C-alpha positions in Angstrom: -10.4 -18.1 15.4 -12.0 -14.7 16.1 -12.2 -12.9 19.4 -13.3 -9.5 20.3 -11.3 -7.7 23.2 -12.9 -5.7 25.9 -11.8 -2.5 24.3 -13.7 -3.5 21.0 -10.5 -4.6 19.0 -11.2 -7.7 16.9 -8.7 -10.4 16.5 -8.6 -13.0 13.9 -6.0 -15.7 13.7 -5.9 -18.0 10.6 -3.6 -20.9 10.1 -1.9 -21.1 6.7 0.5 -23.7 5.1 3.4 -21.3 4.8 6.1 -22.6 7.2 7.4 -20.1 9.7 5.9 -17.1 8.0 3.6 -14.7 9.5 1.5 -12.1 7.8 0.0 -9.4 10.1 -2.8 -7.2 8.8 -3.9 -4.2 10.8 -6.9 -2.7 9.0 -8.1 0.6 10.5 -11.5 1.7 9.5 -10.4 5.4 8.8 -10.0 6.8 5.3 -10.6 9.9 3.3 -14.4 9.3 3.8 -14.1 10.3 7.4 -12.7 13.7 6.4 -15.9 15.5 7.0 -14.7 19.0 8.3 -14.9 21.6 5.5 -11.6 22.7 4.1 -9.7 19.9 5.7 -8.6 16.9 3.4 -5.7 14.5 3.2 -5.7 13.7 7.0 -5.8 10.0 6.6 -3.1 9.9 3.9 -0.7 12.2 5.9 -1.4 10.0 9.1 -0.3 6.9 7.2 3.1 8.6 6.5 3.5 9.6 10.1 2.8 6.1 11.4 6.3 5.1 10.4 8.1 7.7 12.7 8.2 5.7 15.9 7.4 6.3 19.5 9.1 7.2 22.8 10.1 3.6 23.4 10.8 2.9 19.7 12.2 5.9 18.1 12.4 6.0 14.2 15.9 4.9 13.9 15.5 1.9 16.4 12.1 1.0 14.8 13.7 1.0 11.3 16.7 -1.1 12.5 14.5 -3.7 14.0 12.2 -4.0 11.0 15.3 -4.4 8.7 16.4 -7.5 10.6 12.9 -9.0 11.3 10.5 -8.0 8.7 10.5 -9.1 5.0 7.8 -6.6 4.0 6.2 -3.7 5.5 3.6 -1.7 3.5 0.0 -0.3 3.7 -3.1 0.0 1.6 -4.7 3.3 1.8 -8.5 3.3 0.7 -11.4 5.8 0.9 -12.9 3.7 3.8 -9.9 2.1 5.7 -6.1 2.0 5.9 -4.4 -1.5 6.1 -0.9 -1.8 7.7 0.6 -5.2 6.8 4.0 -6.9 7.6 5.4 -10.2 6.7 7.9 -11.8 9.0 9.4 -14.9 10.6 7.0 -16.4 13.4 9.9 -16.2 16.1 9.6 -12.2 15.8 5.8 -12.3 16.4 5.7 -10.8 20.0 8.4 -8.1 19.1 6.4 -6.9 16.1 3.1 -7.0 18.1 4.8 -5.0 20.8 6.3 -2.3 18.5 3.3 -1.8 16.4 1.0 -1.9 19.4 3.2 0.9 21.2 3.5 3.1 18.0 -0.3 2.9 17.4 -0.9 4.1 21.0 2.0 6.3 21.6 3.1 7.8 18.1 5.8 10.5 18.6 7.6 12.6 16.1 9.6 15.9 16.1 8.7 19.1 14.2 11.6 18.4 11.8 10.2 15.0 10.9 6.7 16.4 10.4 7.9 19.2 8.0 10.0 16.7 6.1 7.1 14.3 5.7 4.9 17.3 4.6 7.3 17.8 1.7 7.1 14.1 0.9 3.3 14.2 0.8 3.4 17.3 -1.5 5.9 15.5 -3.7 3.5 12.5 -3.9 0.6 14.7 -4.7 2.5 16.4 -7.6 3.7 13.2 -9.0 0.2 11.6 -9.1 -1.2 14.7 -10.7 1.3 14.4 -13.5 -0.9 11.5 -14.8 -3.7 12.8 -16.9 -6.2 10.1 -15.9 -5.6 10.9 -12.2 -6.2 14.5 -13.0 -9.4 13.6 -14.7 -10.7 11.3 -11.9 -10.0 13.9 -9.3 -11.8 16.6 -11.4 -14.8 14.4 -12.1 -15.1 13.4 -8.5 -15.0 17.1 -7.5 -17.7 17.9 -10.0 -19.9 14.8 -9.3 -20.3 15.2 -5.5 -21.7 18.2 -3.8 -21.6 17.2 -0.1 -20.3 13.7 0.3 -16.6 13.4 1.2 -16.2 11.2 -2.0 -15.6 14.7 -3.5 -12.0 14.4 -2.7 -9.6 11.6 -3.4 -7.4 10.1 -0.6 -4.7 12.6 -1.4 -7.2 15.4 -0.8 -7.1 18.9 -2.3 -3.6 20.3 -2.3 -4.8 23.8 -1.0 -6.7 22.1 1.9 -4.0 19.5 2.6 -1.4 22.3 3.2 -3.8 23.9 5.8 -4.8 20.7 7.6 -1.3 19.5 8.2 -0.8 22.2 10.9 -3.7 20.7 12.7 -2.0 17.3 13.0 -2.9 16.5 16.6 -6.6 16.5 15.5 -5.8 13.6 13.1 -3.6 11.8 15.9 -6.5 11.8 18.4 -9.2 11.0 15.8 -7.4 7.7 15.0 -7.4 6.6 18.5 -11.0 7.1 18.8 -11.6 4.5 16.0 -10.4 1.6 18.0 -14.0 0.0 18.2 -14.0 -0.1 14.4 -10.6 -1.8 13.9 -9.9 -5.3 13.1 -6.5 -6.8 13.8 -5.7 -10.0 11.8 -2.8 -12.4 11.9 -2.2 -15.2 9.3 -0.2 -17.8 11.2 1.3 -21.2 10.4 2.4 -23.1 13.4 1.6 -20.4 16.1 -1.0 -21.4 18.7 -4.1 -19.2 18.1 -4.7 -19.0 21.8 -1.2 -17.8 22.7 -1.4 -15.3 19.9 -4.7 -13.8 21.2 -2.9 -13.4 24.6 0.0 -11.7 23.1 -2.5 -9.3 21.4 -4.2 -8.6 24.7 -0.8 -7.9 26.3 0.3 -5.4 23.8 -2.9 -4.0 22.5 -5.5 -4.6 25.3 -4.9 -1.4 27.2 -5.9 0.9 24.4 -9.1 2.5 25.5 -12.3 2.3 23.4 -13.1 5.4 21.4 -16.7 6.7 20.8 -16.2 9.2 18.0 -18.3 8.5 14.9 -18.0 10.7 11.9 -21.2 12.3 10.6 -20.8 11.5 6.9 -23.0 13.9 4.8 -25.7 12.3 2.6 -25.2 13.2 -1.1 -28.4 14.7 -2.6 -29.9 12.9 -5.6 -28.4 14.1 -8.8 -31.1 15.3 -11.1 -29.3 16.2 -14.3 -26.3 15.2 -16.3 -23.0 17.1 -15.5 -20.1 17.9 -17.9 -16.6 19.0 -17.2 -13.9 19.7 -19.8 -10.3 19.8 -18.2 -7.2 20.9 -20.0 -3.8 20.0 -18.9 -0.9 21.7 -20.5 2.1 19.6 -21.4 0.3 16.2 -21.0 -0.4 14.3 -24.3 -3.4 12.5 -25.5 -7.2 13.1 -25.2 -9.2 11.3 -22.6 -12.9 10.7 -22.4 -14.4 9.8 -19.0 -18.0 8.7 -18.5 -19.0 8.2 -14.9 -22.3 6.8 -13.5 -23.6 7.1 -10.0 -23.7 3.5 -8.7 -24.7 1.5 -5.6 -22.7 1.2 -2.4 -21.1 -2.3 -1.7 -23.5 -4.0 0.7 -22.8 -7.8 1.5 -26.5 -8.5 1.8 -27.4 -6.8 -1.4 -26.9 -7.8 -5.1 -26.9 -4.4 -6.8 -23.2 -3.8 -6.6 -22.4 -7.3 -8.0 -24.7 -6.7 -10.9 -23.1 -3.4 -11.7 -19.7 -5.1 -11.6 -20.7 -7.8 -13.8 -22.3 -5.3 -16.3 -19.2 -3.2 -16.5 -17.2 -6.2 -17.4 -19.6 -7.4 -20.0 -19.9 -4.0 -21.7 -16.5 -2.3 -21.3 -13.8 -5.0 -20.5 -11.2 -6.1 -23.1 -13.4 -8.9 -24.2 -16.6 -6.8 -24.7 -18.0 -6.0 -28.1 -17.5 -2.3 -27.5 -13.8 -2.7 -26.8 -13.3 -5.0 -29.8 -14.9 -2.5 -32.0 -13.4 0.7 -30.9 -9.8 -0.4 -30.0 -9.2 -3.6 -31.9 -11.1 -3.3 -35.2 -11.7 0.4 -35.9 -8.8 1.6 -33.7 -10.8 4.7 -32.8 -9.3 4.5 -29.2 -6.0 3.3 -28.0 -7.4 1.8 -24.8 -10.5 1.6 -22.6 -11.0 0.4 -19.1 -13.6 0.5 -16.4 -13.0 1.4 -12.7 -15.5 0.9 -9.8 -14.1 1.5 -6.5 -15.5 -0.3 -3.5 -17.4 2.2 -1.3 -19.6 2.2 1.7 -21.9 4.8 0.3 -23.1 5.2 -3.5 -20.0 6.1 -5.6 -19.0 6.4 -9.1 -18.5 3.7 -11.9 -16.1 5.1 -14.3 -15.5 4.2 -18.1 -12.4 5.7 -19.6 -11.0 5.7 -23.1 -8.3 7.5 -25.0 
């Protein structure tokens, strides 16, 4: 069952065979792709952290206590193009969870102390990720490959600009509200009546006003020559070679992306002739893999080996 509310929020209810278990998915069409302001990156990622701080009605300690009792899994998936908040819980707690999440999305509240603490957490996550040589290489290659598009930075953003953007937090908070027309709220339910569920969503989410902000994503100019980057990371072992190709965006009506995915598996997966020769037979490399992120705009197909 699919229904769009007056404010633009789309609600999908799908019945499953899991007894008494509800999986709530809240995808928000905001990611690092939307960080178009020069010198400001890491907004989407930082907001994701702050979304667990509660609201006036449900402060962080109350929110956390309720989730400990009622929710089995609470997590999120942060991508370049969207952020997905998801929870699994017993169906008897459906309205409580809808009420809490709806209130926090609309009335997020936090203290300066919470903000500063989370800023340190984000910094620690950035440093931990960049202790990985592959992550360092991928970040450096994206920065080199793109001139104007926001794919130039990862979802973590650039450390120097992330620090600056965090003091502009209210800008991030208001921006998320403006994307309500692009959101899709999905519940996977076993024995709950779809119509009743839709009414609960309207009750707790229906008063959020539709936003009208649309990010002006810069168009990346066509690359006319090959680029080369040599990155040295002191203290990190191994030698890595990353070859990246500009590839097509994911479009449901086009075959280009599917064709590139198929080619990458045929030529670079564990079963490919190249992998068998370099890794298994001649042992010139210890590993090789391909990575092709799903993107709304033309992105990068990576082939990496060490």
